C-alpha positions, 0 to 999 in steps of 0.5 A: 372433676371427680373430687368436686363432684363429691362436694366434700368439706373444705379440709377434705381435698385431693392430696389428703384423700390421696395420702389416705389411700397411700396410707392405707395400703401401706398399712395393709401390707405392713399389719400382714407382717405384724401380725405374722411376725411373733409367730414367725419370729418363735418359728425360727428359734426367736424369744420375747427378748428377741421379738423386743430387741428387734422391734425396738431397734427398728423404731431407734435406728431410724429415729435420726433418719425421721429427723433429718428427713424432716429437716431436708423436707424444710430446706428444700420446701419439697415433701412429696419425693422424701415421702415417695422414697420412704414407701419404696424403701418399707415395700422393700424391706417388708418384701426381703423378709420373705427370704429370712431363715434366722432372727438376724436376717428378720432384724435386717430386713425389718431395719430397712423397712422402718428406714422407709418409715423414717423417710416419709413419716415427717415429710407426710405428716407435714405434707398433710398440714401443708395441703390444707387450703389458706383460706380454711384455716388450722381448725380443721387439723384434728379431722385432717389427722383423724381422717388419715389415722382411720384410713391407715387403719382400714388397710390395719384392719384388712392386713391381720384379717387378710393374714389369717385367711392366707394362713388356711392356704399358704405358709408363713414365707407366702403370706410374708411375700404377698403383703409386698404388693400393698406396700408397692401400690402405696409407692405407686399412689404417692407418685402419681396422685400426690403433689407437693403444696407450694410453701411459702418460702423454704427454710434454708437453715442448718439441722441445728438451727431449726431444731433450736427454732422449734417453739417452747411449748412444742419442747414441753410437748414432747417431753410429755410425749417421750415419758408415755412413749418409753412405757407404750411398748410393740404391738407384737409384745402385746400380741404375743403375750396374749397367745401365751395367756390363750395356748394353754385352754386354746392350743397354739394354733387356734390361740394364735388365730384368736390373736391375730382376729383380735388384733383385727378387731383392734384395728376396727376400733382404732379406724372407727374412732380416729376420725370422730376422736379427731373432730373432738380434738378439735373442739377440746384441748387436745392436751387433755384429750391425750392425757385420757389416752395415754392413761387408757393405755396405762390402764389396758396394761395393767389389766394384763397383771390379772392374767386373762385367759379367755377369749372375752377379756383378751377381746375387750384388752384389744378393744381398750388398746383401740381406743387409747390409740386411736386417741393418741396417734392422731392427736399427737400429730395434730397438736404438733401442727397446731404448735408448729409454724410451717418454716419448721414444720418438717424438723418438728414432725421429724422431731416428734417421730424421733422422740417416738422411735426413741420411746418404742425402742426403751420400752420394746426392749425394757418390756422384752428384757422384763418379760424374759428374764424376771416375768411377763408381769413386771414387764407389764407393770413396768409399761403401766407405770410409766404410762401413768406418768406420761399421762400426768405430765400431758395433764400438767402441760394442758392445766398450765400455760406452757400449751397456751 
């Protein structure tokens, strides 16, 4: 009754709203830990290469889980149980961070949390697409995934802001412990307020057979996503570089606080831009919009080559990064939903998440190694060049018959 009284647009139904709030609370907890992780790793004797290794391996270790979870949701026709299990596992992994004392322990806890993300992401993304009423059609995919990313980003705004506020009163470990509770709330929301949308039929095919059934335009799309991904490194490394650049002029403590607030600004831009940019993706070729987002991300990394040391240039780079991710994140998933038939939608989203995970691993490890053993400049130069190549590949696909 409540949702009827709100007179929401046809694409914004109860399931999509509930999934939005699930992601809001989950990202609130996730971004609290992400904001604190660079300082926490340094405090227990870590380095940029260790941070890059942890972040990269966390994504790569879950990549196969994403494919299997997505395929299994196709095989059974059930998305919700897999997604709910993923949210619960993430909550447990985040809670474990509180008790870590060495970087290998952080690595293990982060792997557990990311395993949960691996379980939930493809099933949740497929569930979003499945939740569209059949009489509405697919012309609203950009808005649906844009709305979901906006809700996710509202939590992402609150996460760093809450972390910065709590740091004035609590220790790092206490703040990490508090981040466990939003994750738990997310699990209860999906458990009690989200329903599986009935599918016409379950795709009772093996994993390999389902992978072979993925359409050719989607495979070409994945290639461009992969090229971009191997340059698009973890945001925690982005934040660590900002801390390093700000510390000489502002001091270590102030640099950490400024960076966390800049990260909150990044998420604010991300949240504000996700829905309108998703709407734009419904009006124009989504591959062109993705190429613009990839190029903007590459340009942002290139700007770090000038080593800015004052607050305003650093904040502007966080704003540009927020615009870039507002374009790419939701639009990649909307493009996948547009290209994938229902029977292999879970497998397709799992494959997309797998490619993104491999890219995250390669980029974070490569940038971390270049940073530690050569210089930060070479790490950011590698990231910028690779992201520009991804933009060129996506633009080629958009201009060719491959995308049609």
